[in-house]
C-alpha positions, 0 to 999 in steps of 0.5 A: 299338752305338747306343741304338736298336740295342737290340731290342724286348723287350730288358730295360733298366734306367733309373737315376734319379740325384737328388743322391747317391742312384741309383734303378733301374727295370727296364723293357723296349724297345718299339721305336724311332722318330725316333731315340729308343728307346721303353721301357715307362714307370714308373707310380705308382697307374696314372699314368705319371710324366713324367720329362721334366717340370719336376718332375724337372729336378734329376734325371739319367738313365742307361740300362743295356742288354746287347750280346748279341753281346759279352755286355757290359753297356753304359751310356748316360749323361745320356740325355733322357727324354720321355713320348710317346704311341705307338700309343695307349700312353704310353711313354718316348722315350729319346734321347742327345746327339751327344757321348754317342751311343756307350755305355760298358762298365758294370762296375757290380755288381748293385743294392744291397740296400735295408734293410727289417727288416719283418714278413713270412711264408714260405708253407709248400709243404706246407700253405700256412700262413704262417711268421713271418719278418723281411724284412731287405733287398731289391733288384730281383733278390734278398732276405734274411730272418731265420727261426727257427734251423734252419727247413728248406725242402722246396722250393728255391722260397720264396714270401714275402708282406709288406705295406708302405705308401709315400707313402700307397699300400699294397702287398701283395706275394708274391714267389717266390724261389730259396733260395741260402744260409743264414748261421747267427746266434746265435738266427736264420738269415739266408736269402738268395734270388734273386728268380725274377720281379720284376713291375711292382708289386714294382719300383714298390715298390722304386723308391718305397721307395728314394725315400722312404728317401732323402728321410727320410735327407735330412730326418734329416740336415738336422734333425741339422745344424740341431740341431748348428748351434743347439747351436754358436750356443748355445755361442757365445752362452754364451762371449760372455756369460761374456766380458762378465761377465769384462769387467764384473768386471774393469772393476768391480775397476779402478774400485774401485782 
């Protein structure tokens, strides 16, 4: 199966690899043209991010799709991406090199959860009131939150609302999910849910939040390493100073003799 054998409307995942950190964008096939697969692009504040520009030259891209006949998840690695106009719409044109024309079978598990631990509220199906909870983590397809111990849900479908800011952009999100499990903790219950539908706004939030978190972790690591290096330098300077004092004392004692 080749990349362009994917059909219009097929769901695909575009994975962006930046250093050790992967980010996933769920999107869909629009069609194929001139040997390239056309997929819906990722937009930030209404603007298509041109992943083929020089600003993203240190990133690598993989594309995941399904072979529906074999019911197998496939991956095309190190694809090339270019933002192109097609029928008055900006799309991503995805291509593979001749050496990577055919995909590999992907045994990768579902997207890893992203830790949040931010305030949220579950909307009661009975009276529409907001019940305070703590959104623990999310991914493209699932979430979990901490709720008051013993909190019961009259409906298996749970609507969760929360707000967050990423790169000066405010997100107001409402997510419909299906109750999956309850894990009892000491003072709270951890509720696990499967997201019923991930809209474009939510997927944009998840992708940008992962990038922001990775950048913050990278910065924190750099600060920690710089602090450690400075402490080591200070210790070395102190050792040299002590050695100089010892040397001076020894020379002074010898001169007195």
